[in-house]
N, CA, C and O atoms as CSV, one atom per row, in Angstrom:
chain,resi,resn,atom,element,x,y,z
A,1,MET,N,N,-97.912,43.512,-1.603
A,1,MET,CA,C,-98.298,42.398,-3.044
A,1,MET,C,C,-97.309,41.066,-2.476
A,1,MET,O,O,-97.722,39.909,-2.398
A,2,LEU,N,N,-96.179,41.437,-2.173
A,2,LEU,CA,C,-95.008,40.715,-2.029
A,2,LEU,C,C,-95.486,39.637,-0.971
A,2,LEU,O,O,-95.329,38.438,-1.198
A,3,LYS,N,N,-96.045,40.078,0.134
A,3,LYS,CA,C,-96.364,39.095,1.254
A,3,LYS,C,C,-97.913,38.354,0.518
A,3,LYS,O,O,-98.202,37.398,1.237
A,4,PHE,N,N,-98.361,38.414,0.018
A,4,PHE,CA,C,-99.473,37.916,-0.651
A,4,PHE,C,C,-98.459,36.526,-1.520
A,4,PHE,O,O,-98.421,35.296,-1.465
A,5,GLY,N,N,-97.879,37.422,-2.141
A,5,GLY,CA,C,-96.832,36.359,-3.173
A,5,GLY,C,C,-95.897,35.155,-2.625
A,5,GLY,O,O,-95.470,34.094,-3.080
A,6,LEU,N,N,-95.803,35.865,-1.423
A,6,LEU,CA,C,-94.637,34.621,-0.560
A,6,LEU,C,C,-95.346,33.866,-0.072
A,6,LEU,O,O,-94.905,32.750,0.203
A,7,VAL,N,N,-96.711,34.203,0.214
A,7,VAL,CA,C,-97.341,33.201,1.484
A,7,VAL,C,C,-98.307,32.338,0.168
A,7,VAL,O,O,-98.892,31.313,0.520
A,8,ALA,N,N,-98.393,32.647,-0.835
A,8,ALA,CA,C,-98.920,31.840,-2.029
A,8,ALA,C,C,-97.801,31.003,-2.585
A,8,ALA,O,O,-97.933,29.854,-3.007
A,9,ALA,N,N,-96.915,31.553,-2.551
A,9,ALA,CA,C,-95.629,30.508,-2.920
A,9,ALA,C,C,-95.359,29.302,-2.062
A,9,ALA,O,O,-95.104,28.181,-2.500
A,10,LEU,N,N,-95.459,29.714,-0.544
A,10,LEU,CA,C,-95.224,28.577,0.171
A,10,LEU,C,C,-96.464,27.754,0.184
A,10,LEU,O,O,-96.117,26.579,0.061
A,11,GLY,N,N,-97.795,27.857,0.282
A,11,GLY,CA,C,-98.731,27.364,-0.229
A,11,GLY,C,C,-98.989,26.275,-1.156
A,11,GLY,O,O,-99.705,25.278,-1.062
A,12,ALA,N,N,-98.098,26.788,-2.235
A,12,ALA,CA,C,-97.527,26.056,-3.560
A,12,ALA,C,C,-96.955,24.748,-3.557
A,12,ALA,O,O,-97.348,23.680,-4.027
A,13,VAL,N,N,-95.688,25.160,-2.761
A,13,VAL,CA,C,-95.032,24.078,-2.640
A,13,VAL,C,C,-95.723,23.116,-2.356
A,13,VAL,O,O,-95.898,22.088,-3.010
A,14,ILE,N,N,-96.279,23.510,-1.045
A,14,ILE,CA,C,-96.961,22.315,-0.394
A,14,ILE,C,C,-98.062,21.070,-1.280
A,14,ILE,O,O,-98.161,19.847,-1.175
A,15,GLY,N,N,-98.743,22.067,-2.124
A,15,GLY,CA,C,-99.642,21.680,-2.588
A,15,GLY,C,C,-99.078,20.619,-3.753
A,15,GLY,O,O,-99.503,19.477,-3.928
A,16,SER,N,N,-98.116,21.217,-4.433
A,16,SER,CA,C,-97.276,20.386,-5.985
A,16,SER,C,C,-96.526,19.028,-4.917
A,16,SER,O,O,-96.414,17.892,-5.376
A,17,LEU,N,N,-96.160,19.305,-3.774
A,17,LEU,CA,C,-95.348,18.187,-2.980
A,17,LEU,C,C,-97.099,16.904,-2.651
A,17,LEU,O,O,-96.996,15.683,-2.529
A,18,ALA,N,N,-97.773,17.290,-2.621
A,18,ALA,CA,C,-98.933,16.676,-2.079
A,18,ALA,C,C,-99.247,15.770,-3.726
A,18,ALA,O,O,-99.326,14.567,-3.971
A,19,ARG,N,N,-99.341,16.742,-4.429
A,19,ARG,CA,C,-99.957,16.021,-5.586
A,19,ARG,C,C,-98.602,15.209,-6.190
A,19,ARG,O,O,-99.056,14.336,-6.931
A,20,LEU,N,N,-96.995,15.129,-6.179
A,20,LEU,CA,C,-96.301,14.469,-6.239
A,20,LEU,C,C,-96.507,13.083,-5.626
A,20,LEU,O,O,-96.413,12.098,-6.359
A,21,GLN,N,N,-96.782,12.948,-4.332
A,21,GLN,CA,C,-97.225,11.872,-3.562
A,21,GLN,C,C,-98.261,11.297,-3.912
A,21,GLN,O,O,-98.275,10.066,-3.911
A,22,VAL,N,N,-99.342,11.997,-4.283
A,22,VAL,CA,C,-100.729,11.496,-4.800
A,22,VAL,C,C,-100.229,10.434,-5.933
A,22,VAL,O,O,-100.693,9.306,-6.098
A,23,ALA,N,N,-99.079,11.107,-6.748
A,23,ALA,CA,C,-98.719,10.455,-8.225
A,23,ALA,C,C,-97.874,9.126,-7.634
A,23,ALA,O,O,-98.482,8.056,-7.623
A,24,TYR,N,N,-96.796,9.155,-7.252
A,24,TYR,CA,C,-96.128,8.147,-6.411
A,24,TYR,C,C,-97.327,6.855,-5.836
A,24,TYR,O,O,-97.454,5.662,-6.114
A,25,TRP,N,N,-98.058,7.787,-4.934
A,25,TRP,CA,C,-99.073,6.335,-4.522
A,25,TRP,C,C,-99.758,5.408,-5.352
A,25,TRP,O,O,-99.864,4.197,-5.157
A,26,ILE,N,N,-100.346,6.270,-6.569
A,26,ILE,CA,C,-101.316,5.776,-7.545
A,26,ILE,C,C,-100.616,5.892,-8.823
A,26,ILE,O,O,-100.824,6.913,-9.479
A,27,GLN,N,N,-99.841,5.027,-9.266
A,27,GLN,CA,C,-98.962,5.148,-10.248
A,27,GLN,C,C,-99.646,4.787,-11.973
A,27,GLN,O,O,-100.000,3.640,-12.246
A,28,THR,N,N,-99.709,5.473,-12.592
A,28,THR,CA,C,-100.458,5.104,-14.116
A,28,THR,C,C,-99.689,3.740,-14.886
A,28,THR,O,O,-98.657,4.020,-15.496
A,29,PRO,N,N,-100.012,2.670,-14.892
A,29,PRO,CA,C,-99.632,1.493,-16.009
A,29,PRO,C,C,-98.660,2.075,-16.986
A,29,PRO,O,O,-97.429,2.060,-17.012
A,30,SER,N,N,-99.794,2.729,-17.990
A,30,SER,CA,C,-99.047,3.279,-19.206
A,30,SER,C,C,-100.026,4.535,-19.269
A,30,SER,O,O,-101.007,4.838,-18.591
A,31,GLU,N,N,-99.136,5.388,-20.758
A,31,GLU,CA,C,-99.815,6.164,-20.834
A,31,GLU,C,C,-101.248,5.741,-21.853
A,31,GLU,O,O,-101.986,6.657,-22.215
A,32,THR,N,N,-101.444,4.798,-22.120
A,32,THR,CA,C,-102.913,4.554,-22.594
A,32,THR,C,C,-104.039,4.551,-21.269
A,32,THR,O,O,-105.257,4.726,-21.219
A,33,SER,N,N,-103.234,4.328,-20.478
A,33,SER,CA,C,-104.510,4.090,-18.883
A,33,SER,C,C,-105.283,5.232,-18.798
A,33,SER,O,O,-105.151,6.310,-19.377
A,34,PHE,N,N,-106.484,4.682,-17.637
A,34,PHE,CA,C,-106.836,5.635,-17.508
A,34,PHE,C,C,-106.127,6.551,-15.848
A,34,PHE,O,O,-105.828,5.973,-14.803
A,35,PRO,N,N,-106.034,8.031,-16.117
A,35,PRO,CA,C,-105.130,8.218,-15.827
A,35,PRO,C,C,-105.437,8.889,-14.069
A,35,PRO,O,O,-105.716,10.058,-13.802
A,36,TRP,N,N,-105.301,7.908,-13.226
A,36,TRP,CA,C,-105.752,7.791,-12.053
A,36,TRP,C,C,-105.382,8.839,-10.754
A,36,TRP,O,O,-106.050,9.466,-9.931
A,37,SER,N,N,-104.611,8.746,-10.911
A,37,SER,CA,C,-103.638,9.911,-9.899
A,37,SER,C,C,-104.129,11.712,-10.207
A,37,SER,O,O,-104.287,12.574,-9.343
A,38,THR,N,N,-104.278,11.858,-11.663
A,38,THR,CA,C,-104.958,12.699,-11.793
A,38,THR,C,C,-106.429,13.369,-11.464
A,38,THR,O,O,-106.926,14.424,-11.070
A,39,PHE,N,N,-106.825,11.898,-11.942
A,39,PHE,CA,C,-108.552,11.985,-11.810
A,39,PHE,C,C,-108.521,12.509,-10.154
A,39,PHE,O,O,-109.129,13.527,-9.821
A,40,ILE,N,N,-107.802,11.751,-9.252
A,40,ILE,CA,C,-107.986,12.112,-7.812
A,40,ILE,C,C,-107.527,13.024,-7.290
A,40,ILE,O,O,-107.730,13.154,-6.082
A,41,VAL,N,N,-106.858,13.846,-7.894
A,41,VAL,CA,C,-106.337,15.202,-7.236
A,41,VAL,C,C,-107.028,15.802,-7.558
A,41,VAL,O,O,-107.486,16.478,-6.637
A,42,ASN,N,N,-107.553,16.039,-8.698
A,42,ASN,CA,C,-108.378,16.707,-9.529
A,42,ASN,C,C,-109.815,16.779,-8.496
A,42,ASN,O,O,-109.862,17.728,-7.713
A,43,VAL,N,N,-111.028,15.732,-8.501
A,43,VAL,CA,C,-111.804,15.687,-7.635
A,43,VAL,C,C,-111.522,15.993,-6.520
A,43,VAL,O,O,-112.302,16.799,-6.012
A,44,THR,N,N,-110.524,15.598,-5.785
A,44,THR,CA,C,-109.943,15.944,-4.228
A,44,THR,C,C,-109.868,17.015,-4.176
A,44,THR,O,O,-110.396,17.473,-3.162
A,45,GLY,N,N,-109.244,18.030,-5.105
A,45,GLY,CA,C,-109.095,19.520,-5.384
A,45,GLY,C,C,-110.400,20.211,-5.279
A,45,GLY,O,O,-110.793,21.136,-4.568
A,46,ALA,N,N,-110.976,19.458,-6.237
A,46,ALA,CA,C,-112.694,20.277,-6.119
A,46,ALA,C,C,-113.329,19.963,-4.825
A,46,ALA,O,O,-114.196,20.792,-4.549
A,47,LEU,N,N,-113.177,19.024,-3.933
A,47,LEU,CA,C,-114.006,19.382,-2.948
A,47,LEU,C,C,-113.293,19.731,-1.881
A,47,LEU,O,O,-113.956,20.074,-0.903
A,48,LEU,N,N,-112.065,19.744,-1.779
A,48,LEU,CA,C,-111.621,20.724,-0.866
A,48,LEU,C,C,-111.684,22.258,-1.240
A,48,LEU,O,O,-111.273,23.086,-0.427
A,49,ILE,N,N,-112.038,22.526,-2.088
A,49,ILE,CA,C,-111.895,24.016,-2.401
A,49,ILE,C,C,-113.149,24.696,-2.356
A,49,ILE,O,O,-113.310,25.891,-2.111
A,50,GLY,N,N,-114.657,23.229,-2.793
A,50,GLY,CA,C,-115.616,23.441,-2.330
A,50,GLY,C,C,-116.043,23.688,-0.041
A,50,GLY,O,O,-116.609,24.523,0.663
A,51,LEU,N,N,-115.468,22.646,0.121
A,51,LEU,CA,C,-114.972,23.413,1.645
A,51,LEU,C,C,-114.633,23.821,2.163
A,51,LEU,O,O,-114.957,23.741,3.348
A,52,VAL,N,N,-113.286,24.951,1.540
A,52,VAL,CA,C,-112.665,26.041,1.932
A,52,VAL,C,C,-113.443,27.210,1.249
A,52,VAL,O,O,-113.224,28.295,1.789
A,53,ALA,N,N,-114.275,27.243,0.221
A,53,ALA,CA,C,-115.091,28.422,-0.212
A,53,ALA,C,C,-116.070,28.529,0.782
A,53,ALA,O,O,-116.495,29.681,0.874
A,54,GLY,N,N,-116.660,27.600,1.685
A,54,GLY,CA,C,-117.674,27.652,2.546
A,54,GLY,C,C,-117.274,28.585,4.212
A,54,GLY,O,O,-118.097,28.997,5.029
A,55,LEU,N,N,-116.477,28.639,4.245
A,55,LEU,CA,C,-115.441,28.907,5.213
A,55,LEU,C,C,-115.019,30.513,5.159
A,55,LEU,O,O,-114.389,30.971,4.206
A,56,PRO,N,N,-115.436,31.305,6.282
A,56,PRO,CA,C,-115.487,32.603,6.445
A,56,PRO,C,C,-113.797,32.996,6.501
A,56,PRO,O,O,-113.093,33.677,5.755
A,57,ARG,N,N,-113.442,32.034,8.068
A,57,ARG,CA,C,-112.078,32.241,8.494
A,57,ARG,C,C,-111.217,32.250,7.405
A,57,ARG,O,O,-110.341,33.109,7.509
A,58,ILE,N,N,-111.180,31.667,6.526
A,58,ILE,CA,C,-110.672,32.002,5.518
A,58,ILE,C,C,-110.507,32.496,4.318
A,58,ILE,O,O,-109.445,32.969,3.912
A,59,MET,N,N,-112.096,32.374,3.342
A,59,MET,CA,C,-112.276,33.262,2.620
A,59,MET,C,C,-112.266,34.648,2.831
A,59,MET,O,O,-112.094,35.328,1.819
A,60,ASN,N,N,-112.443,35.381,4.167
A,60,ASN,CA,C,-112.774,36.531,4.430
A,60,ASN,C,C,-111.360,36.685,5.304
A,60,ASN,O,O,-111.469,37.214,6.410
A,61,HIS,N,N,-110.225,36.311,4.926
A,61,HIS,CA,C,-108.500,36.532,5.553
A,61,HIS,C,C,-108.020,36.538,4.129
A,61,HIS,O,O,-108.239,35.653,3.302
A,62,GLU,N,N,-107.435,37.490,3.971
A,62,GLU,CA,C,-106.448,37.290,2.521
A,62,GLU,C,C,-105.523,36.164,2.391
A,62,GLU,O,O,-105.502,35.188,1.641
A,63,THR,N,N,-104.610,36.660,3.526
A,63,THR,CA,C,-103.759,35.900,3.757
A,63,THR,C,C,-103.474,34.077,3.855
A,63,THR,O,O,-102.554,33.354,3.472
A,64,ARG,N,N,-104.780,33.830,4.572
A,64,ARG,CA,C,-105.059,32.399,4.604
A,64,ARG,C,C,-105.606,32.209,3.172
A,64,ARG,O,O,-104.959,31.500,2.401
A,65,ARG,N,N,-106.977,32.906,2.684
A,65,ARG,CA,C,-107.089,32.843,1.215
A,65,ARG,C,C,-105.680,32.524,0.261
A,65,ARG,O,O,-105.408,31.384,-0.118
A,66,HIS,N,N,-104.879,33.673,-0.041
A,66,HIS,CA,C,-104.144,33.365,-0.822
A,66,HIS,C,C,-103.255,32.196,-0.315
A,66,HIS,O,O,-102.958,31.461,-1.257
A,67,PHE,N,N,-102.805,31.845,0.714
A,67,PHE,CA,C,-102.166,30.424,1.267
A,67,PHE,C,C,-103.161,29.313,0.635
A,67,PHE,O,O,-102.991,28.651,-0.389
A,68,VAL,N,N,-104.352,29.299,1.630
A,68,VAL,CA,C,-104.688,27.642,1.167
A,68,VAL,C,C,-105.633,27.893,-0.427
A,68,VAL,O,O,-106.004,26.763,-0.745
A,69,VAL,N,N,-105.955,28.551,-1.112
A,69,VAL,CA,C,-106.472,28.472,-2.333
A,69,VAL,C,C,-105.956,28.762,-2.888
A,69,VAL,O,O,-106.011,28.053,-3.892
A,70,THR,N,N,-104.618,30.306,-3.081
A,70,THR,CA,C,-104.356,30.293,-4.296
A,70,THR,C,C,-102.940,29.508,-4.579
A,70,THR,O,O,-102.320,29.372,-5.633
A,71,GLY,N,N,-102.598,28.941,-2.963
A,71,GLY,CA,C,-101.045,28.465,-3.140
A,71,GLY,C,C,-101.428,27.076,-2.632
A,71,GLY,O,O,-101.005,26.440,-3.598
A,72,VAL,N,N,-102.026,25.958,-1.641
A,72,VAL,CA,C,-102.004,24.977,-1.652
A,72,VAL,C,C,-102.725,24.284,-2.634
A,72,VAL,O,O,-102.164,23.468,-3.366
A,73,LEU,N,N,-104.190,24.596,-2.731
A,73,LEU,CA,C,-104.952,24.118,-3.669
A,73,LEU,C,C,-104.594,24.440,-5.077
A,73,LEU,O,O,-104.703,23.545,-5.915
A,74,GLY,N,N,-104.138,25.741,-5.462
A,74,GLY,CA,C,-103.316,26.236,-6.909
A,74,GLY,C,C,-102.410,25.115,-7.219
A,74,GLY,O,O,-102.489,24.700,-8.376
A,75,GLY,N,N,-101.627,24.576,-6.491
A,75,GLY,CA,C,-100.261,23.706,-6.382
A,75,GLY,C,C,-100.540,22.604,-6.517
A,75,GLY,O,O,-99.804,21.951,-7.256
A,76,PHE,N,N,-101.661,21.945,-5.901
A,76,PHE,CA,C,-102.125,20.600,-5.788
A,76,PHE,C,C,-102.564,20.713,-6.741
A,76,PHE,O,O,-101.746,20.220,-7.519
A,77,THR,N,N,-104.078,21.355,-7.732
A,77,THR,CA,C,-104.699,21.500,-9.317
A,77,THR,C,C,-105.168,22.404,-9.294
A,77,THR,O,O,-105.513,23.030,-8.291
A,78,THR,N,N,-105.309,22.724,-10.515
A,78,THR,CA,C,-106.263,24.009,-11.029
A,78,THR,C,C,-107.364,23.774,-11.379
A,78,THR,O,O,-108.095,24.642,-11.856
A,79,PHE,N,N,-107.805,22.215,-11.168
A,79,PHE,CA,C,-109.427,22.142,-11.479
A,79,PHE,C,C,-110.332,22.460,-10.371
A,79,PHE,O,O,-111.551,22.403,-10.533
A,80,SER,N,N,-109.747,22.826,-9.136
A,80,SER,CA,C,-110.378,23.479,-8.053
A,80,SER,C,C,-110.799,24.949,-8.858
A,80,SER,O,O,-111.963,24.876,-9.252
A,81,ALA,N,N,-110.406,25.740,-9.063
A,81,ALA,CA,C,-110.207,26.588,-9.518
A,81,ALA,C,C,-111.739,26.723,-10.496
A,81,ALA,O,O,-112.714,27.370,-10.111
A,82,ILE,N,N,-111.675,25.988,-11.766
A,82,ILE,CA,C,-112.402,25.823,-12.497
A,82,ILE,C,C,-113.772,25.662,-11.870
A,82,ILE,O,O,-114.782,26.353,-12.009
A,83,ALA,N,N,-113.516,24.393,-11.024
A,83,ALA,CA,C,-114.906,23.960,-10.427
A,83,ALA,C,C,-115.374,25.073,-9.542
A,83,ALA,O,O,-116.407,25.584,-9.975
A,84,VAL,N,N,-114.929,25.597,-8.442
A,84,VAL,CA,C,-115.503,26.809,-7.909
A,84,VAL,C,C,-116.027,28.076,-8.689
A,84,VAL,O,O,-117.015,28.732,-8.359
A,85,GLU,N,N,-115.188,28.325,-9.807
A,85,GLU,CA,C,-115.737,29.663,-10.603
A,85,GLU,C,C,-117.166,29.236,-11.300
A,85,GLU,O,O,-118.164,29.941,-11.448
A,86,THR,N,N,-116.924,27.649,-11.743
A,86,THR,CA,C,-118.396,27.086,-12.602
A,86,THR,C,C,-119.470,27.529,-11.407
A,86,THR,O,O,-120.375,28.352,-11.542
A,87,LEU,N,N,-119.133,26.755,-10.169
A,87,LEU,CA,C,-120.082,26.834,-9.038
A,87,LEU,C,C,-120.655,28.572,-8.934
A,87,LEU,O,O,-121.851,28.811,-9.104
A,88,ASN,N,N,-119.732,29.613,-8.663
A,88,ASN,CA,C,-120.121,30.897,-8.726
A,88,ASN,C,C,-121.003,31.422,-9.667
A,88,ASN,O,O,-121.917,32.215,-9.438
A,89,LEU,N,N,-120.617,30.842,-10.955
A,89,LEU,CA,C,-121.781,30.877,-12.251
A,89,LEU,C,C,-122.989,30.450,-12.366
A,89,LEU,O,O,-123.913,30.520,-13.177
A,90,ALA,N,N,-122.772,30.005,-11.393
A,90,ALA,CA,C,-124.220,28.598,-11.472
A,90,ALA,C,C,-125.765,29.255,-11.539
A,90,ALA,O,O,-126.787,28.603,-11.756
A,91,ASN,N,N,-125.688,30.776,-11.288
A,91,ASN,CA,C,-126.943,31.525,-11.779
A,91,ASN,C,C,-126.876,32.015,-13.398
A,91,ASN,O,O,-127.869,32.484,-13.955
A,92,THR,N,N,-125.939,31.893,-13.887
A,92,THR,CA,C,-126.016,31.801,-15.112
A,92,THR,C,C,-125.670,30.676,-16.225
A,92,THR,O,O,-124.786,30.748,-17.078
A,93,PRO,N,N,-126.536,29.680,-16.018
A,93,PRO,CA,C,-125.884,28.712,-16.807
A,93,PRO,C,C,-125.721,28.551,-18.303
A,93,PRO,O,O,-125.437,27.437,-18.742
A,94,LEU,N,N,-125.868,29.506,-19.059
A,94,LEU,CA,C,-125.227,29.657,-20.146
A,94,LEU,C,C,-123.904,29.719,-20.073
A,94,LEU,O,O,-123.052,28.883,-20.371
A,95,ILE,N,N,-123.810,30.912,-19.598
A,95,ILE,CA,C,-122.257,31.092,-19.375
A,95,ILE,C,C,-121.331,30.023,-18.519
A,95,ILE,O,O,-120.176,29.689,-18.784
A,96,SER,N,N,-121.903,29.714,-17.756
A,96,SER,CA,C,-121.178,28.677,-16.482
A,96,SER,C,C,-120.819,27.106,-17.723
A,96,SER,O,O,-119.724,26.560,-17.587
A,97,VAL,N,N,-121.689,26.612,-18.686
A,97,VAL,CA,C,-121.187,25.476,-19.411
A,97,VAL,C,C,-120.503,26.187,-20.422
A,97,VAL,O,O,-119.603,25.569,-20.989
A,98,THR,N,N,-120.790,27.662,-20.868
A,98,THR,CA,C,-119.805,27.981,-22.017
A,98,THR,C,C,-118.281,27.956,-21.308
A,98,THR,O,O,-117.337,27.314,-21.769
A,99,TYR,N,N,-118.229,28.779,-20.105
A,99,TYR,CA,C,-116.865,28.651,-19.633
A,99,TYR,C,C,-116.149,27.103,-19.417
A,99,TYR,O,O,-114.981,26.934,-19.768
A,100,VAL,N,N,-116.851,26.129,-18.885
A,100,VAL,CA,C,-116.673,24.841,-18.509
A,100,VAL,C,C,-116.115,24.203,-20.532
A,100,VAL,O,O,-115.067,23.649,-20.862
A,101,VAL,N,N,-116.841,24.445,-21.074
A,101,VAL,CA,C,-116.472,23.822,-22.396
A,101,VAL,C,C,-115.222,24.430,-23.264
A,101,VAL,O,O,-114.466,23.827,-24.026
A,102,ALA,N,N,-115.253,26.084,-22.836
A,102,ALA,CA,C,-114.627,26.856,-23.829
A,102,ALA,C,C,-113.179,26.449,-23.073
A,102,ALA,O,O,-112.166,26.146,-23.702
A,103,THR,N,N,-113.254,26.491,-21.872
A,103,THR,CA,C,-112.100,26.244,-20.732
A,103,THR,C,C,-111.045,24.838,-21.309
A,103,THR,O,O,-109.851,24.920,-21.597
A,104,PHE,N,N,-111.851,23.691,-21.352
A,104,PHE,CA,C,-111.325,22.678,-21.654
A,104,PHE,C,C,-111.252,22.438,-23.332
A,104,PHE,O,O,-110.283,21.860,-23.825
A,105,ALA,N,N,-112.263,22.890,-24.076
A,105,ALA,CA,C,-111.491,23.063,-25.301
A,105,ALA,C,C,-110.523,23.902,-26.028
A,105,ALA,O,O,-109.932,23.674,-27.084
A,106,VAL,N,N,-110.483,24.985,-25.192
A,106,VAL,CA,C,-109.364,25.980,-25.707
A,106,VAL,C,C,-108.200,25.312,-24.995
A,106,VAL,O,O,-107.201,25.071,-25.674
A,107,GLY,N,N,-108.208,24.930,-23.492
A,107,GLY,CA,C,-106.998,24.451,-23.280
A,107,GLY,C,C,-106.509,23.208,-23.920
A,107,GLY,O,O,-105.279,23.149,-23.933
A,108,ILE,N,N,-107.172,22.110,-24.501
A,108,ILE,CA,C,-106.740,21.009,-25.013
A,108,ILE,C,C,-106.173,21.638,-26.546
A,108,ILE,O,O,-105.174,21.200,-27.117
A,109,ALA,N,N,-106.892,22.562,-26.974
A,109,ALA,CA,C,-106.595,22.724,-28.039
A,109,ALA,C,C,-105.224,23.655,-28.311
A,109,ALA,O,O,-104.619,23.597,-29.382
A,110,ALA,N,N,-104.722,24.723,-26.939
A,110,ALA,CA,C,-103.730,24.943,-26.769
A,110,ALA,C,C,-102.439,24.306,-26.531
A,110,ALA,O,O,-101.339,24.630,-26.979
A,111,THR,N,N,-102.834,23.101,-25.553
A,111,THR,CA,C,-102.143,21.610,-25.500
A,111,THR,C,C,-101.340,21.221,-26.767
A,111,THR,O,O,-100.114,21.139,-26.855
A,112,HIS,N,N,-102.286,20.991,-27.752
A,112,HIS,CA,C,-102.053,20.539,-29.086
A,112,HIS,C,C,-100.856,21.509,-29.933
A,112,HIS,O,O,-100.003,21.154,-30.746
A,113,ILE,N,N,-101.116,22.590,-29.492
A,113,ILE,CA,C,-100.425,23.770,-30.805
A,113,ILE,C,C,-99.166,23.698,-30.071
A,113,ILE,O,O,-98.131,23.529,-30.715
A,114,GLY,N,N,-99.131,23.810,-28.772
A,114,GLY,CA,C,-98.119,23.839,-27.768
A,114,GLY,C,C,-96.775,22.515,-28.553
A,114,GLY,O,O,-95.812,22.798,-29.265
A,115,SER,N,N,-97.126,21.412,-28.174
A,115,SER,CA,C,-96.844,20.416,-28.808
A,115,SER,C,C,-96.194,20.474,-30.136
A,115,SER,O,O,-95.045,20.171,-30.458
A,116,LEU,N,N,-97.392,21.030,-30.984
A,116,LEU,CA,C,-96.510,20.680,-32.612
A,116,LEU,C,C,-95.560,22.237,-32.590
A,116,LEU,O,O,-94.862,22.513,-33.566
A,117,LEU,N,N,-95.624,23.074,-31.511
A,117,LEU,CA,C,-94.436,24.263,-31.565
A,117,LEU,C,C,-93.374,23.691,-31.656
A,117,LEU,O,O,-92.525,23.697,-32.547
A,118,GLY,N,N,-93.477,22.796,-29.968
A,118,GLY,CA,C,-92.579,22.088,-29.349
A,118,GLY,C,C,-91.372,21.435,-30.150
A,118,GLY,O,O,-90.164,21.566,-29.951
A,119,ASP,N,N,-92.273,20.444,-31.436
A,119,ASP,CA,C,-91.913,19.746,-32.080
A,119,ASP,C,C,-90.957,20.081,-33.134
A,119,ASP,O,O,-90.143,19.284,-33.599
A,120,ARG,N,N,-91.104,21.355,-33.501
A,120,ARG,CA,C,-90.545,22.459,-34.693
A,120,ARG,C,C,-88.968,22.670,-33.785
A,120,ARG,O,O,-88.713,23.702,-33.164
A,121,ARG,N,N,-87.989,21.426,-33.874
A,121,ARG,CA,C,-86.823,21.963,-33.658
A,121,ARG,C,C,-86.204,22.218,-34.900
A,121,ARG,O,O,-85.085,22.728,-34.939
């Protein structure tokens, strides 16, 4: 378990640094502008996890999977995990749609609650 944790952590460092670099390359002019860097990171992450999910050399090897999927792509974006899990649920459309809607709705609500709690100094 420790080995996989360290492998995932190393991958997460790489993914996080890549995300930071994209944010520097594509700076959003203001808080009211479309968040292009996040959008590009999420779409790119979804594309990459789709590619990786079809590669047995990575998916069938625990160390590689933890490094690439959990680490690099997890550090780069969490949207990639949502995308592949939704795709895995494609045979059950109701569960798939429920998962997407609930993930975003509950995530946004939790973020709002967290921000309200954080403002209570």
